[in-house]
ZADO-1210 file (C-alpha; in nm, 4 decimals, padded with zeros to 6 digits):
<atoms>
<atom x="00.0050" y="00.0018" z="-00.0062" code="UNK" pos="1"/>
<atom x="00.1330" y="00.3886" z="-00.0837" code="UNK" pos="2"/>
<atom x="-00.0331" y="00.6785" z="00.0747" code="UNK" pos="3"/>
<atom x="00.0704" y="00.9856" z="-00.1082" code="UNK" pos="4"/>
<atom x="00.0148" y="01.3301" z="00.0827" code="UNK" pos="5"/>
<atom x="00.1183" y="01.6504" z="-00.0833" code="UNK" pos="6"/>
<atom x="-00.0465" y="01.9262" z="00.0510" code="UNK" pos="7"/>
<atom x="-00.3704" y="01.9333" z="00.1585" code="UNK" pos="8"/>
<atom x="-00.4469" y="01.6208" z="-00.1136" code="UNK" pos="9"/>
<atom x="-00.3733" y="01.2780" z="-00.0352" code="UNK" pos="10"/>
<atom x="-00.3980" y="00.9499" z="-00.2971" code="UNK" pos="11"/>
<atom x="-00.4186" y="00.6083" z="-00.1303" code="UNK" pos="12"/>
<atom x="-00.3224" y="00.2959" z="-00.3654" code="UNK" pos="13"/>
<atom x="-00.3467" y="00.0184" z="-00.1692" code="UNK" pos="14"/>
<atom x="-00.2187" y="-00.2038" z="-00.5160" code="UNK" pos="15"/>
<atom x="-00.3439" y="-00.5600" z="-00.4475" code="UNK" pos="16"/>
<atom x="-00.4641" y="-00.5583" z="-00.1062" code="UNK" pos="17"/>
<atom x="-00.7987" y="-00.7273" z="-00.0646" code="UNK" pos="18"/>
<atom x="-01.0342" y="-00.8009" z="00.2821" code="UNK" pos="19"/>
<atom x="-00.7072" y="-00.9773" z="00.4760" code="UNK" pos="20"/>
<atom x="-00.4774" y="-00.7104" z="00.4437" code="UNK" pos="21"/>
<atom x="-00.7518" y="-00.4139" z="00.4585" code="UNK" pos="22"/>
<atom x="-00.8103" y="-00.5727" z="00.7975" code="UNK" pos="23"/>
<atom x="-00.4623" y="-00.5763" z="00.9337" code="UNK" pos="24"/>
<atom x="-00.4234" y="-00.2029" z="00.7596" code="UNK" pos="25"/>
<atom x="-00.7231" y="-00.0786" z="00.9770" code="UNK" pos="26"/>
<atom x="-00.6115" y="-00.2635" z="01.3003" code="UNK" pos="27"/>
<atom x="-00.2202" y="-00.0407" z="01.2795" code="UNK" pos="28"/>
<atom x="-00.3597" y="00.2703" z="01.1678" code="UNK" pos="29"/>
<atom x="-00.6361" y="00.5540" z="01.2413" code="UNK" pos="30"/>
<atom x="-00.8845" y="00.6991" z="01.0095" code="UNK" pos="31"/>
<atom x="-00.6800" y="00.9874" z="00.9876" code="UNK" pos="32"/>
<atom x="-00.3935" y="00.8150" z="00.8587" code="UNK" pos="33"/>
<atom x="-00.6497" y="00.6434" z="00.5998" code="UNK" pos="34"/>
<atom x="-00.8736" y="00.9481" z="00.4542" code="UNK" pos="35"/>
<atom x="-00.8026" y="00.9845" z="00.0707" code="UNK" pos="36"/>
<atom x="-00.9564" y="01.2405" z="-00.1886" code="UNK" pos="37"/>
<atom x="-00.8509" y="00.9613" z="-00.4472" code="UNK" pos="38"/>
<atom x="-00.8602" y="00.5675" z="-00.3991" code="UNK" pos="39"/>
<atom x="-00.7223" y="00.3593" z="-00.6364" code="UNK" pos="40"/>
<atom x="-00.9089" y="00.0541" z="-00.5893" code="UNK" pos="41"/>
<atom x="-00.6949" y="-00.2431" z="-00.4663" code="UNK" pos="42"/>
<atom x="-00.7082" y="-00.5818" z="-00.6942" code="UNK" pos="43"/>
<atom x="-00.8893" y="-00.4101" z="-00.9827" code="UNK" pos="44"/>
<atom x="-01.2360" y="-00.4166" z="-00.8593" code="UNK" pos="45"/>
<atom x="-01.2413" y="-00.7880" z="-00.7317" code="UNK" pos="46"/>
<atom x="-01.5404" y="-00.8333" z="-00.4593" code="UNK" pos="47"/>
<atom x="-01.2542" y="-00.8828" z="-00.1628" code="UNK" pos="48"/>
<atom x="-01.1561" y="-00.5614" z="-00.2343" code="UNK" pos="49"/>
<atom x="-01.2586" y="-00.1919" z="-00.1128" code="UNK" pos="50"/>
<atom x="-01.4574" y="-00.3750" z="00.2163" code="UNK" pos="51"/>
<atom x="-01.7365" y="-00.1550" z="00.4034" code="UNK" pos="52"/>
<atom x="-01.5119" y="-00.0541" z="00.6685" code="UNK" pos="53"/>
<atom x="-01.2082" y="00.0139" z="00.4565" code="UNK" pos="54"/>
<atom x="-01.4359" y="00.2458" z="00.2771" code="UNK" pos="55"/>
<atom x="-01.5890" y="00.3824" z="00.5430" code="UNK" pos="56"/>
<atom x="-01.2439" y="00.4922" z="00.6775" code="UNK" pos="57"/>
<atom x="-01.1013" y="00.5699" z="00.3265" code="UNK" pos="58"/>
<atom x="-01.4267" y="00.8008" z="00.2515" code="UNK" pos="59"/>
<atom x="-01.2565" y="00.8984" z="-00.0837" code="UNK" pos="60"/>
<atom x="-01.4440" y="01.1501" z="-00.3226" code="UNK" pos="61"/>
<atom x="-01.2978" y="00.9268" z="-00.6289" code="UNK" pos="62"/>
<atom x="-01.2420" y="00.5949" z="-00.6743" code="UNK" pos="63"/>
<atom x="-01.0153" y="00.4917" z="-00.9944" code="UNK" pos="64"/>
<atom x="-01.0143" y="00.1258" z="-01.0726" code="UNK" pos="65"/>
<atom x="-00.8320" y="-00.0271" z="-01.3095" code="UNK" pos="66"/>
<atom x="-00.9408" y="-00.3254" z="-01.4896" code="UNK" pos="67"/>
<atom x="-00.8436" y="-00.4388" z="-01.8678" code="UNK" pos="68"/>
<atom x="-01.2492" y="-00.4249" z="-02.0728" code="UNK" pos="69"/>
<atom x="-01.3860" y="-00.7689" z="-02.0952" code="UNK" pos="70"/>
<atom x="-01.1037" y="-00.9535" z="-01.8551" code="UNK" pos="71"/>
<atom x="-01.1894" y="-01.3587" z="-01.7676" code="UNK" pos="72"/>
<atom x="-01.2079" y="-01.2285" z="-01.4059" code="UNK" pos="73"/>
<atom x="-01.4924" y="-00.9888" z="-01.4375" code="UNK" pos="74"/>
<atom x="-01.3555" y="-00.7075" z="-01.2462" code="UNK" pos="75"/>
<atom x="-01.4771" y="-00.4349" z="-01.1436" code="UNK" pos="76"/>
<atom x="-01.6934" y="-00.6641" z="-00.9353" code="UNK" pos="77"/>
<atom x="-02.0486" y="-00.5490" z="-00.9478" code="UNK" pos="78"/>
<atom x="-02.0839" y="-00.5848" z="-00.5861" code="UNK" pos="79"/>
<atom x="-01.7872" y="-00.3523" z="-00.5480" code="UNK" pos="80"/>
<atom x="-01.9037" y="-00.0666" z="-00.7743" code="UNK" pos="81"/>
<atom x="-02.3020" y="-00.1095" z="-00.5707" code="UNK" pos="82"/>
<atom x="-02.0954" y="-00.0715" z="-00.3072" code="UNK" pos="83"/>
<atom x="-01.9021" y="00.2734" z="-00.4300" code="UNK" pos="84"/>
<atom x="-02.2047" y="00.3858" z="-00.5515" code="UNK" pos="85"/>
<atom x="-02.3516" y="00.3656" z="-00.1679" code="UNK" pos="86"/>
<atom x="-02.1278" y="00.5374" z="-00.0479" code="UNK" pos="87"/>
<atom x="-02.1800" y="00.8471" z="-00.2849" code="UNK" pos="88"/>
<atom x="-01.8021" y="00.7701" z="-00.4279" code="UNK" pos="89"/>
<atom x="-01.7352" y="00.8849" z="-00.7943" code="UNK" pos="90"/>
<atom x="-01.6170" y="00.6141" z="-00.9960" code="UNK" pos="91"/>
<atom x="-01.3426" y="00.5640" z="-01.2996" code="UNK" pos="92"/>
<atom x="-01.2832" y="00.2846" z="-01.4616" code="UNK" pos="93"/>
<atom x="-00.9798" y="00.2072" z="-01.7232" code="UNK" pos="94"/>
<atom x="-01.2362" y="-00.0143" z="-01.9027" code="UNK" pos="95"/>
<atom x="-01.4289" y="00.1905" z="-01.9816" code="UNK" pos="96"/>
<atom x="-01.2820" y="00.5301" z="-01.9837" code="UNK" pos="97"/>
<atom x="-00.9063" y="00.4889" z="-02.0626" code="UNK" pos="98"/>
<atom x="-00.6124" y="00.5658" z="-01.8987" code="UNK" pos="99"/>
<atom x="-00.7019" y="00.8001" z="-01.5635" code="UNK" pos="100"/>
<atom x="-00.4589" y="01.0961" z="-01.5296" code="UNK" pos="101"/>
<atom x="-00.4706" y="01.2495" z="-01.1572" code="UNK" pos="102"/>
<atom x="-00.2696" y="01.5582" z="-01.0826" code="UNK" pos="103"/>
<atom x="-00.2457" y="01.7989" z="-00.7700" code="UNK" pos="104"/>
<atom x="-00.0925" y="02.0755" z="-00.6448" code="UNK" pos="105"/>
<atom x="-00.1489" y="02.0529" z="-00.3181" code="UNK" pos="106"/>
<atom x="-00.4823" y="02.2505" z="-00.2705" code="UNK" pos="107"/>
<atom x="-00.6835" y="02.0926" z="-00.6292" code="UNK" pos="108"/>
<atom x="-00.7020" y="01.7883" z="-00.7815" code="UNK" pos="109"/>
<atom x="-00.7024" y="01.7160" z="-01.1565" code="UNK" pos="110"/>
<atom x="-00.8737" y="01.4291" z="-01.3071" code="UNK" pos="111"/>
<atom x="-00.8754" y="01.3507" z="-01.7018" code="UNK" pos="112"/>
<atom x="-00.9277" y="01.0257" z="-01.8890" code="UNK" pos="113"/>
<atom x="-00.7850" y="00.9492" z="-02.1793" code="UNK" pos="114"/>
<atom x="-01.1043" y="00.8074" z="-02.3802" code="UNK" pos="115"/>
<atom x="-01.3446" y="01.0986" z="-02.1711" code="UNK" pos="116"/>
<atom x="-01.4139" y="01.0982" z="-01.8485" code="UNK" pos="117"/>
<atom x="-01.7763" y="01.0726" z="-01.8172" code="UNK" pos="118"/>
<atom x="-01.9484" y="01.3497" z="-01.7877" code="UNK" pos="119"/>
<atom x="-02.1350" y="01.2791" z="-01.4662" code="UNK" pos="120"/>
<atom x="-01.8295" y="01.1851" z="-01.3213" code="UNK" pos="121"/>
<atom x="-01.6921" y="01.4922" z="-01.4471" code="UNK" pos="122"/>
<atom x="-01.9574" y="01.7366" z="-01.3052" code="UNK" pos="123"/>
<atom x="-01.9470" y="01.5441" z="-00.9468" code="UNK" pos="124"/>
<atom x="-01.5973" y="01.5902" z="-00.9393" code="UNK" pos="125"/>
<atom x="-01.6337" y="01.9573" z="-01.0161" code="UNK" pos="126"/>
<atom x="-01.8909" y="01.9695" z="-00.7622" code="UNK" pos="127"/>
<atom x="-01.6829" y="01.7887" z="-00.4911" code="UNK" pos="128"/>
<atom x="-01.5242" y="02.1186" z="-00.3748" code="UNK" pos="129"/>
<atom x="-01.1290" y="01.9490" z="-00.4726" code="UNK" pos="130"/>
<atom x="-01.0323" y="02.3220" z="-00.4167" code="UNK" pos="131"/>
<atom x="-01.0153" y="02.4971" z="-00.1067" code="UNK" pos="132"/>
</atoms>
């Protein structure tokens, strides 16, 4: 897991972490250490990643799922996508949106997609007060 903190902004990249690793991380860290503006969802959006307790601790505004289009594993899992939607997290996916670029100056976060970020996600990110 990698947590990047720059200025007022934080990105969390849990790699291939699934529920066992997430439980361990939650046991060793408080919510203040886990909260992030942007979460790169673990294990390509597997149903065993980004479990409810972990998601509640991280409280991301945007989740990025890296999964190949038509992959044989069915990633991202519909269960995971529903968890993110229920938590009102904006979802961007490489299988749908292409490469996703995240840029921050420590104050603002800018997100762009290779294909074109979904218009509703772009509006949602703009409304999410990423600028202070």
